[in-house]
C-alpha positions in Angstrom: 34.1 247.0 187.5 31.0 247.9 185.8 29.4 245.8 183.1 29.7 248.2 180.3 33.3 248.3 181.1 34.0 244.7 181.3 32.3 244.1 178.2 34.7 246.6 176.5 37.4 244.7 178.2 36.0 241.5 176.9 35.9 242.9 173.5 39.1 244.1 173.1 40.8 241.2 174.7 38.3 238.4 173.5 36.2 239.2 171.0 38.3 241.1 168.3 41.4 238.8 168.6 39.0 235.9 168.4 37.6 237.5 165.3 40.8 237.7 163.8 41.7 234.2 164.3 38.9 233.2 163.1 39.3 235.0 160.1 42.5 233.9 159.5 42.3 230.6 160.2 39.1 229.9 158.2 40.3 232.1 154.9 43.6 230.2 155.1 41.9 226.7 154.8 39.7 227.9 152.4 42.6 229.1 150.1 44.3 225.9 150.7 41.3 224.0 149.6 40.7 222.3 152.9 37.0 223.3 153.0 35.2 222.7 149.9 31.5 224.0 150.4 32.1 228.0 151.5 28.5 229.0 150.5 27.9 230.2 154.2 29.2 229.9 157.8 27.1 226.8 158.4 28.6 225.0 155.6 32.1 225.8 157.0 31.4 224.4 160.3 29.9 221.3 159.1 32.8 221.0 156.8 35.2 221.9 159.7 33.7 219.1 162.1 34.0 216.7 159.2 38.0 217.8 158.9 38.2 217.1 162.6 36.6 213.4 162.7 38.6 212.0 159.7 37.5 208.3 159.6 40.0 205.3 159.3 39.8 202.2 157.2 42.0 199.2 157.3 44.3 198.1 154.5 44.5 194.3 153.7 47.8 194.2 154.9 46.5 195.3 158.4 48.0 198.7 158.6 45.3 201.4 159.1 45.2 204.4 156.4 43.6 207.5 156.8 40.6 208.1 154.3 42.3 211.4 152.8 45.1 210.4 151.0 47.5 212.6 152.7 46.6 215.8 155.5 47.9 218.8 153.7 47.4 220.8 156.5 49.9 223.0 157.8 51.1 223.1 161.4 48.8 225.8 162.7 45.7 224.5 161.0 46.6 221.1 162.3 46.6 222.7 166.0 43.4 224.7 165.4 41.7 221.2 164.3 42.9 219.7 167.5 41.0 222.3 169.5 37.8 221.5 167.5 38.1 224.2 164.6 34.8 225.8 165.5 33.9 228.7 168.1 35.1 226.7 171.1 38.3 225.4 169.1 38.9 229.0 167.9 38.8 230.4 171.2 40.8 227.8 172.9 43.5 228.1 169.9 43.8 232.0 170.7 43.7 231.4 174.8 46.6 228.6 174.1 48.5 231.3 172.0 48.0 234.0 174.7 49.1 231.9 177.7 52.0 230.5 176.0 53.3 233.8 174.4 52.9 235.5 178.1 54.7 232.7 179.8 57.7 232.5 177.3 57.8 236.3 177.5 58.1 236.4 181.3 60.6 233.5 181.3 62.8 235.4 179.0 62.4 238.8 181.1 63.0 236.9 184.5 65.8 235.0 183.4 67.4 238.1 182.2 66.9 238.8 178.2 66.9 236.9 175.1 70.6 236.0 175.2 70.6 234.8 179.0 67.7 232.8 178.0 69.6 231.2 175.2 72.7 230.6 177.4 70.5 229.2 180.2 68.7 226.9 177.9 69.4 223.2 179.1 67.4 219.8 179.4 65.8 220.7 182.6 64.3 224.1 181.0 63.1 222.1 178.1 61.4 219.7 180.3 59.9 222.5 182.0 58.7 224.0 179.0 57.1 221.0 177.5 55.1 220.4 181.3 53.6 224.1 180.8 52.8 223.8 177.4 50.5 220.5 178.4 49.4 222.6 181.6 48.5 225.7 179.1 47.0 223.2 176.8 44.4 222.1 179.7 43.9 226.0 180.7 42.9 226.4 176.7 40.5 224.1 176.8 38.9 225.3 179.9 39.4 228.7 178.5 36.2 230.2 180.0 37.9 229.7 183.6 41.0 231.1 182.4 39.5 234.0 181.3 37.5 234.5 184.6 40.0 234.0 186.7 42.6 236.2 184.8 39.9 239.2 184.7 38.8 238.4 188.2 34.8 238.5 186.8 31.8 236.9 187.8 30.3 237.7 184.5 31.8 235.2 182.3 28.9 235.3 180.3 29.8 238.8 179.1 33.4 236.9 177.9 31.4 234.3 176.0 29.2 237.1 174.0 32.5 238.7 173.1 33.8 235.8 172.1 31.2 234.4 170.0 30.7 237.6 168.3 34.0 237.9 167.1 33.9 234.4 166.0 31.0 235.0 164.1 32.1 238.3 162.4 35.1 236.5 161.6 33.4 233.7 160.0 30.9 236.0 158.1 34.1 238.2 157.1 35.9 234.9 155.7 32.8 233.9 153.8 32.4 237.4 152.2 36.1 237.5 151.3 36.0 234.0 149.6 32.5 235.1 147.6 34.3 238.2 146.5 37.3 236.3 145.5 35.3 233.9 143.4 33.3 236.8 141.7 36.3 238.3 140.7 37.6 235.3 139.3 34.5 234.5 137.2 34.3 238.1 136.0 37.6 238.1 134.7 
């Protein structure tokens, strides 16, 4: 496969989806008030790092209390934060979603459809799904290897460029949307 064709595949399979995931997660975090300084993408990235490295302090009675009074992030934001929140984290989160959804669909199809899957569901299947989820987490954390093996490429740099371009565009769009929203509030 020529490098131009591969770049187009990388843009379609990784670049655009990573951009959409970045836009959605960052915009969502801004709307929920988890990110305070949204003046530019660098400020957001610094805040994401701070969110992921919450410091803990001890109470007088020996219990550990989180510095934030309560973690109000929803399920997806917490999962995203587990992957790091920045470029690598967004791409790993997207890769995890791809791997999990693909495996679940394949499992349902191989068993004979959704209702056959439900009928087949037992403790052993749940344990198997849990073990696969852990293995998929590892695959997601090593996403450059996952995409390199999946697409049978030696040009992983093209996939990196496409993923980072998607991340950058998604971040810029999230900042622009937030600024536009803030300006519309001021003008009304």
